[in-house]
C-alpha positions in Angstrom: 33.5 -7.4 6.5 30.5 -5.3 5.2 29.6 -2.1 7.1 26.4 -2.7 9.0 24.8 0.4 7.5 25.7 -0.8 4.0 24.4 -4.3 4.8 21.1 -2.8 5.9 20.9 -0.8 2.6 21.7 -3.8 0.5 19.0 -5.9 2.3 16.5 -3.1 1.8 17.3 -2.7 -1.9 17.1 -6.5 -2.5 13.7 -6.6 -0.8 12.5 -3.6 -2.9 13.7 -5.2 -6.1 11.9 -8.5 -5.3 8.7 -6.6 -4.5 8.9 -4.5 -7.7 11.1 -6.5 -10.1 10.3 -4.5 -13.2 9.7 -1.1 -11.7 12.7 -0.4 -9.4 16.3 0.2 -10.4 19.2 1.0 -8.1 22.3 2.7 -9.4 24.9 1.9 -6.8 27.6 4.4 -7.7 25.2 7.3 -7.8 23.2 5.9 -4.9 20.0 6.6 -6.8 16.7 4.6 -6.7 14.3 5.0 -9.6 10.7 3.7 -9.6 8.5 3.6 -12.8 4.9 2.8 -13.7 3.4 3.1 -17.1 3.0 6.9 -16.9 4.7 8.0 -13.7 8.2 7.9 -12.3 10.4 9.2 -9.6 14.1 9.2 -8.7 15.6 9.7 -5.2 19.3 9.9 -4.1 20.3 8.2 -0.9 22.8 10.4 1.1 25.7 8.6 2.7 23.9 9.3 6.0 20.7 7.5 4.9 19.7 4.9 7.6 21.6 7.0 10.2 20.6 10.7 10.1 19.2 11.6 6.6 16.2 11.0 4.4 16.2 10.3 0.7 16.5 13.4 -1.6 14.0 13.8 -4.4 15.6 14.4 -7.8 12.6 13.9 -10.0 8.9 12.9 -9.7 6.4 13.1 -12.5 3.0 11.9 -13.7 2.9 12.7 -17.4 3.6 16.4 -17.6 2.8 17.0 -13.9 5.8 17.7 -11.7 5.2 16.0 -8.3 8.6 16.7 -6.7 7.3 19.1 -4.0 4.5 16.8 -3.0 6.8 13.8 -2.7 9.3 15.9 -0.7 6.7 16.8 1.8 5.6 13.2 2.2 9.2 12.1 2.8 9.7 14.7 5.5 7.0 12.9 7.6 9.0 9.6 7.7 11.2 8.4 10.5 14.9 9.0 10.2 17.2 6.0 10.6 14.5 3.6 9.3 14.2 1.6 6.0 11.6 3.7 4.3 12.0 3.2 0.5 8.9 1.0 0.3 7.0 3.7 2.1 8.4 6.3 -0.4 7.0 4.2 -3.3 3.6 4.0 -1.5 3.7 7.8 -0.9 4.4 8.4 -4.5 1.6 6.2 -5.7 -0.8 7.9 -3.4 0.4 11.3 -4.7 -0.2 10.2 -8.2 -3.7 8.9 -7.2 -4.5 12.3 -5.5 -3.4 14.2 -8.7 -5.6 11.9 -10.8 -8.5 12.3 -8.5 -8.2 16.1 -8.5 -8.3 16.1 -12.3 -11.2 13.7 -12.4 -13.2 15.9 -9.9 -12.6 18.9 -12.1 -13.9 17.0 -15.2 -17.0 15.9 -13.3 -18.1 19.3 -11.9 -21.4 20.2 -13.4 -22.4 16.7 -14.5 -25.5 16.5 -12.3 -27.1 13.8 -14.3 -24.2 11.4 -13.8 -23.9 12.3 -10.1 -27.6 11.6 -9.6 -27.3 8.2 -11.4 -24.3 7.2 -9.3 -26.2 8.2 -6.1 -29.3 6.3 -6.9 -27.5 3.1 -8.1 -27.3 0.2 -5.6 -24.0 0.0 -3.7 -21.6 -2.6 -5.0 -19.4 -5.0 -3.1 -15.6 -5.0 -2.7 -12.7 -7.0 -1.4 -9.3 -5.4 -0.6 -6.1 -7.3 0.1 -3.3 -5.3 1.9 0.4 -6.3 2.4 2.2 -4.7 5.3 5.9 -4.7 6.1 4.9 -5.8 9.5 1.9 -5.7 11.9 3.1 -5.8 15.5 1.7 -2.7 17.4 -1.1 -3.7 19.7 -3.2 -0.7 18.9 -2.9 -1.2 15.1 -3.9 -4.8 15.5 -7.0 -3.8 17.4 -7.9 -1.1 14.8 -7.4 -3.6 12.0 -9.9 -6.0 13.7 -12.5 -3.3 14.4 -14.0 -1.7 11.3 -16.6 1.0 12.0 -19.1 -0.9 9.8 -20.2 -4.3 11.1 -21.0 -5.3 7.6 -17.2 -5.7 6.8 -15.7 -9.1 7.2 -12.1 -10.2 6.9 -8.9 -11.6 8.1 -5.8 -10.1 9.7 -2.4 -11.7 10.1 0.2 -9.9 12.4 3.9 -10.3 12.2 6.3 -10.1 9.2 4.7 -9.5 6.8 1.3 -8.3 8.0 -1.7 -9.2 5.9 -5.2 -7.6 5.8 -8.1 -8.9 3.8 -11.5 -7.1 4.0 -14.7 -7.8 2.2 -18.3 -6.4 2.2 -20.1 -3.3 0.9 -17.7 -1.3 -1.2 -18.0 2.0 0.6 -17.5 0.4 4.1 -14.5 -1.6 3.0 -12.8 1.4 1.3 -13.5 3.6 4.3 -12.0 1.1 6.7 -8.9 0.6 4.6 -8.5 4.4 4.2 -8.7 4.9 7.9 -6.0 2.3 8.5 -3.8 3.9 5.8 -3.6 7.2 7.7 -1.5 5.6 10.4 2.3 5.6 10.3 3.2 2.3 8.5 6.6 1.4 7.2 4.8 -0.1 4.2 1.1 -0.3 3.4 0.4 -1.7 -0.1 -3.0 -2.5 -1.5 -2.1 -5.6 -3.5 -5.6 -6.5 -4.8 -9.0 -4.8 -5.3 -11.9 -7.0 -6.3 -15.5 -5.9 -7.0 -16.9 -9.1 -5.6 -17.5 -10.1 -2.0 -15.5 -13.0 -0.6 -16.7 -15.6 1.8 -14.4 -16.6 4.7 -14.2 -19.9 6.5 -14.9 -18.3 9.9 -18.0 -16.6 8.6 -18.9 -12.9 9.3 -16.7 -10.4 11.2 -13.0 -9.9 11.2 -10.7 -12.6 12.6 -7.0 -12.5 13.4 -4.9 -15.6 12.5 -1.3 -16.4 13.2 0.1 -17.8 9.9 -0.1 -17.2 6.2 -1.4 -20.8 5.7 -4.4 -19.9 7.9 -5.1 -16.9 5.7 -5.1 -19.2 2.6 -7.4 -21.6 4.4 -9.8 -18.8 5.3 -10.1 -17.5 1.7 -10.8 -21.0 0.5 -10.0 -22.9 -2.7 -12.0 -20.5 -4.8 -9.8 -17.5 -4.0 -6.6 -19.3 -3.1 -4.8 -18.7 -6.4 -5.8 -15.0 -6.6 -4.7 -14.3 -3.1 -1.4 -16.1 -3.5 -0.7 -14.1 -6.7 -1.5 -10.9 -4.8 0.9 -11.8 -2.0 3.6 -12.6 -4.7 3.7 -16.2 -3.3 3.7 -17.7 -6.8 
């Protein structure tokens, strides 16, 4: 009979491999998990006490020539012990890479006043963001998901396993709401789709909570059904 701890680990690894079929590799004997994108990668070792009293240990983390080990270690230290957190580690790594890219981009843009003025004077675009959550159960988080600061944001939320968030409207307002939600302690918070067009929902304006995935599909309508289902890995 399989050890309950080992059973939990195998279930977590299986879920991770299904979520990232071409990006995640698990080396059972070494108890190492590797994740790779086109130009970034990390490897963590899972101590025998993982899922009981220990967190993953960072062996390597790089974006190009940039060493991101320390940044990833600091992010992992913030996670709960005795919880399945590997999907959160991947999210934390991707955010670390994005932050590193943003820092370099900011450095390149300093002094370019003409471009900054043009961007400031240009009309604001639209955006739609689809988020996959490991789960959405906490009452406060559900209320926050339903209450963007800007009333111009519309969307759909689905609690349970998995949780789903879809927001659409002015680009700045949509991104600000998603970024605010991202700051909370999620087991997994993955932006699965970013579109530069505004979506229309069956219920109209505002953010509505629904109970089932089929209701989310109905809300986005036939025009967006295929795109949404691909983002949710339902196809």
